C-alpha positions as a Markdown table, in Angstrom:
| # | Residue | x | y | z |
|---|---|---|---|---|
| 1 | Met | -99.6 | -22.7 | -30.3 |
| 2 | Glu | -99.2 | -25.6 | -32.6 |
| 3 | Thr | -102.5 | -26.6 | -34.2 |
| 4 | Thr | -103.5 | -30.1 | -33.5 |
| 5 | His | -105.4 | -32.4 | -35.9 |
| 6 | Leu | -106.4 | -34.8 | -33.2 |
| 7 | Thr | -110.0 | -35.5 | -32.6 |
| 8 | His | -109.4 | -37.1 | -29.2 |
| 9 | Leu | -106.6 | -37.4 | -26.7 |
| 10 | Val | -104.0 | -40.1 | -27.4 |
| 11 | Gly | -103.9 | -42.7 | -24.6 |
| 12 | Val | -105.5 | -45.7 | -23.1 |
| 13 | Ser | -105.3 | -45.0 | -19.3 |
| 14 | Pro | -108.6 | -44.4 | -17.4 |
| 15 | Ala | -107.2 | -41.0 | -16.4 |
| 16 | Ile | -106.8 | -39.7 | -19.9 |
| 17 | Arg | -110.2 | -41.2 | -21.0 |
| 18 | Ala | -111.8 | -39.2 | -18.1 |
| 19 | Val | -110.1 | -36.0 | -19.3 |
| 20 | Asp | -111.5 | -36.7 | -22.8 |
| 21 | Gln | -115.0 | -36.9 | -21.3 |
| 22 | Asp | -114.4 | -33.7 | -19.5 |
| 23 | Ile | -113.5 | -32.1 | -22.8 |
| 24 | Asp | -116.9 | -33.2 | -24.2 |
| 25 | His | -118.8 | -31.7 | -21.3 |
| 26 | Ala | -116.9 | -28.4 | -21.5 |
| 27 | Ala | -117.5 | -28.2 | -25.3 |
| 28 | Arg | -121.3 | -28.3 | -24.8 |
| 29 | Ser | -121.3 | -24.8 | -23.2 |
| 30 | Asp | -119.7 | -21.5 | -23.3 |
| 31 | Ala | -118.6 | -21.7 | -19.6 |
| 32 | Lys | -115.1 | -20.6 | -18.7 |
| 33 | Val | -112.6 | -23.4 | -18.4 |
| 34 | Leu | -109.5 | -23.6 | -16.1 |
| 35 | Ile | -107.1 | -26.3 | -17.2 |
| 36 | Thr | -104.4 | -27.3 | -14.7 |
| 37 | Gly | -101.5 | -29.7 | -14.7 |
| 38 | Glu | -97.7 | -29.8 | -14.8 |
| 39 | Ser | -95.8 | -28.2 | -17.6 |
| 40 | Gly | -95.9 | -30.3 | -20.8 |
| 41 | Val | -98.9 | -32.5 | -20.0 |
| 42 | Gly | -100.9 | -31.2 | -22.9 |
| 43 | Lys | -103.0 | -28.3 | -21.6 |
| 44 | Glu | -102.9 | -26.5 | -24.9 |
| 45 | Val | -104.1 | -29.6 | -26.8 |
| 46 | Val | -107.1 | -29.9 | -24.4 |
| 47 | Ala | -107.9 | -26.2 | -25.1 |
| 48 | Gln | -107.8 | -26.9 | -28.8 |
| 49 | Leu | -110.1 | -29.9 | -28.5 |
| 50 | Ile | -112.7 | -28.0 | -26.4 |
| 51 | His | -112.8 | -25.3 | -29.0 |
| 52 | Ala | -112.9 | -27.7 | -31.9 |
| 53 | Arg | -115.8 | -29.7 | -30.5 |
| 54 | Gly | -117.8 | -26.7 | -29.5 |
| 55 | Ala | -120.2 | -24.3 | -31.3 |
| 56 | Arg | -117.4 | -21.7 | -31.8 |
| 57 | Ala | -115.2 | -24.0 | -33.9 |
| 58 | Arg | -115.8 | -22.0 | -37.1 |
| 59 | Phe | -114.4 | -18.9 | -35.4 |
| 60 | Pro | -110.7 | -18.4 | -34.4 |
| 61 | Leu | -109.0 | -19.9 | -31.3 |
| 62 | Val | -106.4 | -17.2 | -30.3 |
| 63 | Pro | -103.7 | -18.3 | -27.8 |
| 64 | Ile | -101.3 | -16.2 | -25.7 |
| 65 | Asn | -98.7 | -17.3 | -23.3 |
| 66 | Cys | -99.0 | -14.8 | -20.4 |
| 67 | Ala | -95.6 | -15.7 | -19.1 |
| 68 | Gly | -93.9 | -15.2 | -22.5 |
| 69 | Val | -95.0 | -11.5 | -22.9 |
| 70 | Pro | -93.4 | -8.8 | -20.8 |
| 71 | Glu | -95.9 | -7.2 | -18.4 |
| 72 | Thr | -95.6 | -3.8 | -20.0 |
| 73 | Leu | -96.8 | -5.3 | -23.4 |
| 74 | Leu | -99.4 | -7.7 | -22.2 |
| 75 | Ala | -102.3 | -5.2 | -22.0 |
| 76 | Ser | -101.5 | -4.0 | -25.5 |
| 77 | Glu | -101.4 | -7.6 | -26.7 |
| 78 | Leu | -104.8 | -8.4 | -25.2 |
| 79 | Phe | -106.7 | -5.2 | -25.6 |
| 80 | Gly | -104.8 | -3.5 | -28.5 |
| 81 | His | -103.6 | 0.1 | -28.6 |
| 82 | Val | -104.0 | 3.3 | -30.5 |
| 83 | Arg | -101.3 | 5.2 | -32.4 |
| 84 | Gly | -99.0 | 7.2 | -30.2 |
| 85 | Ser | -100.1 | 5.5 | -26.9 |
| 86 | Phe | -96.4 | 4.5 | -26.2 |
| 87 | Thr | -93.1 | 4.3 | -27.9 |
| 88 | Asp | -93.2 | 2.3 | -31.2 |
| 89 | Ala | -97.0 | 2.5 | -31.3 |
| 90 | Tyr | -97.0 | 3.8 | -34.9 |
| 91 | Gln | -100.5 | 2.8 | -35.8 |
| 92 | Asp | -103.7 | 1.5 | -34.2 |
| 93 | Arg | -103.7 | -2.2 | -33.5 |
| 94 | Arg | -106.4 | -4.7 | -32.7 |
| 95 | Gly | -105.8 | -6.8 | -29.6 |
| 96 | Leu | -106.1 | -10.6 | -29.4 |
| 97 | Leu | -109.5 | -10.3 | -27.7 |
| 98 | Glu | -110.9 | -8.5 | -30.8 |
| 99 | Gln | -109.2 | -11.0 | -33.1 |
| 100 | Ala | -110.9 | -13.8 | -31.2 |
| 101 | Asn | -114.4 | -12.2 | -31.4 |
| 102 | Gly | -116.9 | -15.0 | -31.9 |
| 103 | Gly | -114.3 | -17.6 | -31.0 |
| 104 | Thr | -112.1 | -18.5 | -28.0 |
| 105 | Ile | -109.2 | -16.8 | -26.3 |
| 106 | Phe | -106.7 | -19.2 | -24.6 |
| 107 | Leu | -104.7 | -17.6 | -21.8 |
| 108 | Asp | -101.9 | -20.0 | -21.0 |
| 109 | Glu | -99.8 | -19.6 | -17.8 |
| 110 | Ile | -102.5 | -17.4 | -16.3 |
| 111 | Gly | -100.9 | -17.9 | -12.9 |
| 112 | Glu | -98.0 | -15.6 | -14.0 |
| 113 | Met | -100.2 | -12.6 | -14.7 |
| 114 | Ser | -99.5 | -9.5 | -12.6 |
| 115 | Gln | -102.1 | -8.0 | -10.2 |
| 116 | Gln | -102.6 | -5.0 | -12.5 |
| 117 | Met | -103.3 | -7.3 | -15.4 |
| 118 | Gln | -105.6 | -9.5 | -13.3 |
| 119 | Ala | -107.7 | -6.4 | -12.5 |
| 120 | Leu | -108.0 | -5.5 | -16.2 |
| 121 | Leu | -108.9 | -9.1 | -17.1 |
| 122 | Leu | -111.5 | -9.2 | -14.3 |
| 123 | Arg | -113.1 | -6.0 | -15.6 |
| 124 | Phe | -113.3 | -7.6 | -19.1 |
| 125 | Leu | -114.9 | -10.8 | -17.8 |
| 126 | Glu | -117.6 | -8.8 | -15.9 |
| 127 | Asn | -118.9 | -6.9 | -18.9 |
| 128 | Gly | -117.1 | -8.0 | -22.1 |
| 129 | Glu | -115.9 | -4.5 | -22.7 |
| 130 | Ile | -112.4 | -3.8 | -24.1 |
| 131 | Gln | -110.6 | -0.4 | -24.3 |
| 132 | Arg | -107.4 | -0.2 | -26.3 |
| 133 | Val | -104.4 | 1.2 | -24.5 |
| 134 | Gly | -104.3 | 4.9 | -24.9 |
| 135 | Ala | -107.8 | 5.2 | -26.2 |
| 136 | Asp | -110.2 | 7.9 | -24.9 |
| 137 | Arg | -113.3 | 6.9 | -26.7 |
| 138 | Arg | -116.0 | 4.6 | -25.4 |
| 139 | Pro | -114.9 | 0.9 | -25.2 |
| 140 | Gly | -116.3 | -1.7 | -27.5 |
| 141 | Arg | -117.6 | -5.2 | -26.6 |
| 142 | Val | -116.6 | -8.6 | -27.9 |
| 143 | Asp | -118.1 | -12.1 | -27.6 |
| 144 | Val | -115.3 | -14.4 | -26.6 |
| 145 | Arg | -115.1 | -17.6 | -24.7 |
| 146 | Val | -112.3 | -17.7 | -22.2 |
| 147 | Ile | -110.1 | -20.8 | -21.5 |
| 148 | Thr | -107.2 | -20.5 | -19.2 |
| 149 | Ala | -104.4 | -22.8 | -18.1 |
| 150 | Thr | -101.7 | -22.9 | -15.5 |
| 151 | Asn | -99.1 | -25.2 | -14.0 |
| 152 | Arg | -99.3 | -23.5 | -10.7 |
| 153 | Ser | -101.7 | -24.0 | -7.8 |
| 154 | Leu | -104.0 | -21.0 | -8.0 |
| 155 | Val | -105.5 | -21.9 | -4.6 |
| 156 | Asp | -102.0 | -21.4 | -3.1 |
| 157 | Arg | -101.5 | -18.2 | -5.0 |
| 158 | Val | -104.9 | -16.9 | -3.8 |
| 159 | Ala | -103.8 | -17.8 | -0.2 |
| 160 | Ser | -100.6 | -15.9 | -0.7 |
| 161 | Arg | -102.5 | -13.0 | -2.2 |
| 162 | Asp | -100.5 | -13.2 | -5.5 |
| 163 | Phe | -103.7 | -14.1 | -7.4 |
| 164 | Arg | -107.1 | -12.4 | -7.0 |
| 165 | Glu | -109.7 | -14.6 | -5.3 |
| 166 | Asp | -112.6 | -13.0 | -7.3 |
| 167 | Leu | -110.8 | -13.6 | -10.6 |
| 168 | Phe | -110.1 | -17.2 | -9.6 |
| 169 | Tyr | -113.8 | -17.9 | -9.1 |
| 170 | Arg | -114.6 | -16.2 | -12.4 |
| 171 | Leu | -112.2 | -18.5 | -14.2 |
| 172 | Asn | -112.8 | -21.7 | -12.3 |
| 173 | Val | -116.3 | -22.6 | -13.7 |
| 174 | Ile | -115.2 | -25.9 | -15.3 |
| 175 | His | -112.0 | -27.3 | -14.0 |
| 176 | Ile | -110.0 | -29.9 | -16.0 |
| 177 | Glu | -106.9 | -31.3 | -14.3 |
| 178 | Ile | -104.5 | -33.3 | -16.4 |
| 179 | Pro | -102.4 | -35.9 | -14.5 |
| 180 | Pro | -98.7 | -36.1 | -15.2 |
| 181 | Leu | -97.4 | -38.8 | -17.5 |
| 182 | Arg | -95.6 | -40.6 | -14.7 |
| 183 | Glu | -99.1 | -41.3 | -13.2 |
| 184 | Arg | -100.4 | -42.8 | -16.4 |
| 185 | Leu | -97.5 | -44.8 | -17.8 |
| 186 | Asp | -100.0 | -46.9 | -19.8 |
| 187 | Asp | -100.1 | -43.9 | -22.2 |
| 188 | Val | -96.4 | -43.9 | -23.0 |
| 189 | Arg | -96.6 | -46.6 | -25.8 |
| 190 | Pro | -99.6 | -45.2 | -27.7 |
| 191 | Leu | -98.2 | -41.6 | -27.4 |
| 192 | Leu | -94.7 | -42.6 | -28.6 |
| 193 | Asp | -96.2 | -44.7 | -31.4 |
| 194 | Tyr | -98.2 | -41.6 | -32.5 |
| 195 | Phe | -95.3 | -39.2 | -32.4 |
| 196 | Leu | -92.9 | -41.7 | -34.1 |
| 197 | Arg | -95.4 | -42.1 | -37.0 |
| 198 | Arg | -95.9 | -38.3 | -37.2 |
| 199 | Phe | -92.2 | -37.5 | -37.3 |
| 200 | Ala | -91.4 | -40.3 | -39.6 |
| 201 | Ala | -93.9 | -38.9 | -42.1 |
| 202 | Thr | -92.4 | -35.4 | -41.6 |
| 203 | Tyr | -88.9 | -36.5 | -42.3 |
| 204 | Arg | -89.9 | -39.0 | -44.9 |
| 205 | Val | -88.2 | -42.0 | -43.3 |
| 206 | Glu | -89.3 | -45.4 | -42.1 |
| 207 | Ile | -90.9 | -45.6 | -38.7 |
| 208 | Pro | -88.2 | -46.7 | -36.2 |
| 209 | Gln | -88.5 | -50.1 | -34.6 |
| 210 | Ile | -88.1 | -50.1 | -30.8 |
| 211 | Ser | -86.6 | -53.1 | -29.1 |
| 212 | Gln | -88.4 | -54.7 | -26.2 |
| 213 | Asp | -85.6 | -53.6 | -23.8 |
| 214 | Ala | -85.8 | -50.1 | -25.1 |
| 215 | Trp | -89.6 | -50.1 | -24.7 |
| 216 | Ala | -89.1 | -51.3 | -21.1 |
| 217 | Arg | -86.8 | -48.4 | -20.4 |
| 218 | Leu | -89.1 | -45.9 | -22.0 |
| 219 | Glu | -92.1 | -47.1 | -20.1 |
| 220 | Ala | -90.2 | -47.1 | -16.8 |
| 221 | Tyr | -88.9 | -43.5 | -17.3 |
| 222 | Glu | -90.6 | -40.9 | -15.1 |
| 223 | Trp | -91.0 | -38.3 | -17.9 |
| 224 | Pro | -90.2 | -35.1 | -15.9 |
| 225 | Gly | -91.2 | -33.0 | -19.0 |
| 226 | Asn | -94.4 | -35.1 | -19.5 |
| 227 | Val | -95.9 | -35.4 | -23.0 |
| 228 | Arg | -93.8 | -32.5 | -24.4 |
| 229 | Asp | -90.6 | -34.4 | -23.2 |
| 230 | Leu | -91.9 | -37.6 | -24.9 |
| 231 | Lys | -92.6 | -35.7 | -28.1 |
| 232 | Asn | -89.1 | -34.3 | -28.3 |
| 233 | Ile | -87.5 | -37.6 | -27.6 |
| 234 | Ala | -89.7 | -39.2 | -30.3 |
| 235 | Glu | -88.3 | -36.7 | -32.8 |
| 236 | Arg | -84.8 | -37.3 | -31.6 |
| 237 | Ile | -85.2 | -41.1 | -32.1 |
| 238 | Val | -86.6 | -40.6 | -35.6 |
| 239 | Val | -83.8 | -38.2 | -36.6 |
| 240 | Arg | -81.0 | -40.5 | -35.2 |
| 241 | Ala | -82.5 | -44.0 | -35.8 |
| 242 | Gly | -81.5 | -44.6 | -39.4 |
| 243 | Ala | -82.7 | -48.0 | -40.7 |
| 244 | Gly | -81.8 | -50.0 | -37.6 |
| 245 | Val | -83.6 | -51.1 | -34.5 |
| 246 | Val | -83.5 | -48.7 | -31.6 |
| 247 | Asp | -82.0 | -50.3 | -28.5 |
| 248 | Cys | -81.2 | -49.0 | -25.0 |
| 249 | Pro | -77.8 | -47.5 | -26.0 |
| 250 | Asp | -79.6 | -45.5 | -28.7 |
| 251 | Leu | -81.9 | -43.8 | -26.3 |
| 252 | Pro | -81.3 | -40.2 | -25.3 |
| 253 | Tyr | -78.9 | -39.4 | -22.5 |
| 254 | Glu | -81.5 | -38.8 | -19.8 |
| 255 | Ile | -83.1 | -42.2 | -20.4 |
| 256 | Gly | -79.8 | -43.8 | -20.9 |
| 257 | Ala | -78.7 | -42.7 | -17.5 |
| 258 | Arg | -81.7 | -44.6 | -16.1 |
| 259 | Ala | -80.9 | -47.6 | -18.2 |
| 260 | Ala | -77.3 | -47.7 | -17.0 |
| 261 | Ala | -78.3 | -47.5 | -13.3 |
| 262 | Pro | -78.2 | -50.7 | -11.3 |
| 263 | Ala | -81.7 | -52.2 | -10.6 |
| 264 | Arg | -81.4 | -51.5 | -6.8 |
| 265 | Ala | -80.7 | -47.8 | -7.3 |
| 266 | Thr | -84.3 | -46.8 | -8.0 |
| 267 | Thr | -84.0 | -44.0 | -5.4 |
| 268 | Ile | -81.1 | -42.3 | -7.1 |
| 269 | Ala | -82.2 | -38.9 | -8.5 |
| 270 | Leu | -82.3 | -38.8 | -12.2 |
| 271 | Pro | -80.8 | -35.8 | -14.1 |
| 272 | Ser | -83.1 | -32.8 | -14.2 |
| 273 | Arg | -83.8 | -31.0 | -17.5 |
| 274 | Ala | -81.3 | -28.3 | -16.4 |
| 275 | Asp | -78.7 | -30.9 | -15.6 |
| 276 | Val | -79.1 | -32.4 | -19.1 |
| 277 | Met | -78.8 | -29.0 | -20.8 |
| 278 | Ile | -75.8 | -28.1 | -18.8 |
| 279 | Glu | -74.1 | -31.4 | -19.7 |
| 280 | Arg | -74.8 | -30.8 | -23.4 |
| 281 | Met | -73.2 | -27.3 | -23.3 |
| 282 | Thr | -70.3 | -27.9 | -21.0 |
| 283 | Arg | -69.3 | -31.5 | -22.0 |
| 284 | Gln | -70.6 | -31.9 | -25.5 |
| 285 | Arg | -69.9 | -28.2 | -26.5 |
| 286 | Glu | -73.3 | -27.4 | -27.9 |
| 287 | Ser | -74.5 | -23.8 | -28.0 |
| 288 | Phe | -76.9 | -22.2 | -25.5 |
| 289 | Trp | -79.0 | -20.9 | -28.4 |
| 290 | Ala | -79.7 | -24.5 | -29.6 |
| 291 | Val | -79.8 | -26.3 | -26.2 |
| 292 | Val | -81.7 | -23.7 | -24.0 |
| 293 | His | -83.0 | -20.8 | -26.0 |
| 294 | Glu | -84.8 | -22.8 | -28.7 |
| 295 | Pro | -86.7 | -25.1 | -26.4 |
| 296 | Phe | -87.6 | -22.2 | -24.0 |
| 297 | Met | -89.1 | -20.2 | -26.9 |
| 298 | Ser | -91.2 | -23.2 | -28.0 |
| 299 | Arg | -92.2 | -23.7 | -24.3 |
| 300 | Asp | -90.5 | -27.1 | -24.0 |
| 301 | Ile | -88.8 | -26.0 | -20.9 |
| 302 | Thr | -89.9 | -23.6 | -18.2 |
| 303 | Arg | -88.5 | -20.3 | -16.8 |
| 304 | Glu | -87.4 | -22.3 | -13.7 |
| 305 | Asp | -85.3 | -24.5 | -16.0 |
| 306 | Leu | -83.8 | -21.4 | -17.7 |
| 307 | Arg | -83.0 | -19.8 | -14.4 |
| 308 | Ala | -81.4 | -23.0 | -13.1 |
| 309 | Val | -79.1 | -23.1 | -16.1 |
| 310 | Val | -78.1 | -19.5 | -15.7 |
| 311 | Arg | -77.6 | -19.9 | -12.0 |
| 312 | His | -75.2 | -22.8 | -12.7 |
| 313 | Gly | -73.3 | -20.7 | -15.2 |
| 314 | Leu | -73.0 | -17.8 | -12.7 |
| 315 | Glu | -71.8 | -20.1 | -9.9 |
| 316 | Val | -69.1 | -21.6 | -12.2 |
| 317 | Thr | -67.9 | -18.2 | -13.3 |
| 318 | Arg | -68.4 | -16.3 | -10.0 |
| 319 | Gly | -71.0 | -14.0 | -11.4 |
| 320 | Asn | -69.2 | -13.1 | -14.7 |
| 321 | Tyr | -71.8 | -13.0 | -17.5 |
| 322 | Lys | -69.1 | -12.7 | -20.1 |
| 323 | Leu | -67.6 | -15.9 | -19.0 |
| 324 | Val | -71.0 | -17.5 | -19.0 |
| 325 | Val | -71.3 | -16.6 | -22.7 |
| 326 | Gln | -68.1 | -18.5 | -23.3 |
| 327 | Leu | -69.0 | -21.4 | -21.0 |
| 328 | Phe | -72.2 | -21.9 | -22.9 |
| 329 | Asn | -70.5 | -21.9 | -26.3 |
| 330 | Met | -71.8 | -18.6 | -27.6 |
| 331 | Pro | -69.8 | -16.2 | -29.7 |
| 332 | Ser | -68.4 | -13.3 | -27.6 |
| 333 | Gly | -70.5 | -10.9 | -29.8 |
| 334 | Asp | -73.7 | -12.5 | -28.4 |
| 335 | Tyr | -73.1 | -11.0 | -24.9 |
| 336 | Lys | -75.7 | -8.2 | -25.2 |
| 337 | Arg | -78.1 | -10.5 | -27.0 |
| 338 | Phe | -77.8 | -13.0 | -24.1 |
| 339 | Leu | -78.3 | -10.3 | -21.4 |
| 340 | Asn | -81.3 | -8.8 | -23.3 |
| 341 | Phe | -82.9 | -12.3 | -23.5 |
| 342 | Leu | -82.4 | -13.0 | -19.8 |
| 343 | Arg | -83.9 | -9.6 | -18.8 |
| 344 | Lys | -86.9 | -9.9 | -21.1 |
| 345 | Tyr | -87.9 | -13.2 | -19.6 |
| 346 | Gln | -87.0 | -12.4 | -16.0 |
| 347 | Ala | -84.0 | -14.8 | -15.8 |
| 348 | His | -81.3 | -12.2 | -15.2 |
| 349 | Met | -79.8 | -12.5 | -11.7 |
| 350 | Pro | -77.8 | -9.9 | -9.7 |
| 351 | Ile | -74.2 | -10.9 | -9.7 |
| 352 | His | -73.3 | -9.9 | -6.1 |
| 353 | Glu | -74.6 | -13.2 | -4.6 |
| 354 | Phe | -72.1 | -15.1 | -6.7 |
| 355 | Arg | -69.0 | -13.0 | -6.1 |
| 356 | Gly | -68.0 | -15.0 | -3.0 |
| 357 | Ile | -68.1 | -18.4 | -4.8 |
| 358 | Pro | -64.7 | -19.7 | -5.9 |
| 359 | Val | -64.5 | -20.3 | -9.7 |
| 360 | Arg | -64.8 | -24.0 | -10.6 |
| 361 | Val | -61.6 | -24.3 | -12.5 |
| 362 | Ser | -62.6 | -27.7 | -14.0 |
| 363 | Glu | -65.6 | -26.1 | -15.6 |
| 364 | Ala | -64.5 | -22.6 | -16.4 |
| 365 | Pro | -63.8 | -21.8 | -20.1 |
| 366 | Ala | -60.2 | -23.0 | -20.7 |
| 367 | Ser | -59.0 | -19.7 | -22.3 |
| 368 | Arg | -60.2 | -17.7 | -19.2 |
| 369 | Arg | -59.4 | -20.0 | -16.3 |
| 370 | Pro | -57.9 | -18.0 | -13.5 |
| 371 | Ala | -54.3 | -18.5 | -12.4 |
| 372 | Val | -53.6 | -19.7 | -8.9 |
| 373 | Gly | -54.1 | -16.7 | -6.6 |
| 374 | Glu | -56.0 | -14.6 | -9.1 |
């Protein structure tokens, strides 16, 4: 998790001011906090501010993305392990709960946790005891505040029995819900100003000047990726702006698509994040590793976005992963690396469902397009 130096949330809308007050209330106690909201709204920043304003601020805040760690390793990451408890366990290792002793553990994407891990977490919440994986001695205790976050509806997951009801009520002591950016467009200008100044300082350039027309487009955009999307676009503007004024044609593709649309076409669907990434790879010939892998690892896009991109590639190539590697502009030697990445993050799909789909000749890699009748 990126460390924030903010002392309060950036924004002027009543909704974000209410969230900032909720942070104050949560910081006054050690009660468990559940933060909800769409991907990219700033849940991790809220967790950081709760910790920073509370009595545990001098102790560590230790984050973990529950969706980014394979289930087989999550118990080891949280509780630690002893030497020899599994393959590659060459020495004893403290888990994140021990590392956070006295401070705060932030469990991001808690809604992705398996039933088995939910049971282990519930046991810890009941008595504060931890037992390293493979250990046979008496467990120890730690003093850790627990903050969790999810972009899912845990109420729905409880109803479908994918999430334990008793664990939900343990975690949902203080609930902070962060509204999506499209519901608080008043915050777009102060947020963009903040990130433009920040990235201009990072790259040691002048702060870009945004034209009024460009501001209008930015403030009308629906921001499907929320604040994380806005942050990335701010960086792109700083990198590309040069010394001139940023106008509508200088805005990124996804906002430019909105700018180019006729005024009456407000109901036309805007490109999704997956559509934008596919466009960059298939039309602009950018690599999967830069367009998809990098933002996924930094949590700028979700697993659903990743799977949508992979599904498109398999539909185009009729289930041929080697052709997907070529379609997405990766070296042929990256085939195994690509498959291992997809399997690790549960984005690998069985190919049989794509076998009956005709190859889209217009999009298939030119060197491997099938001949008529092939």
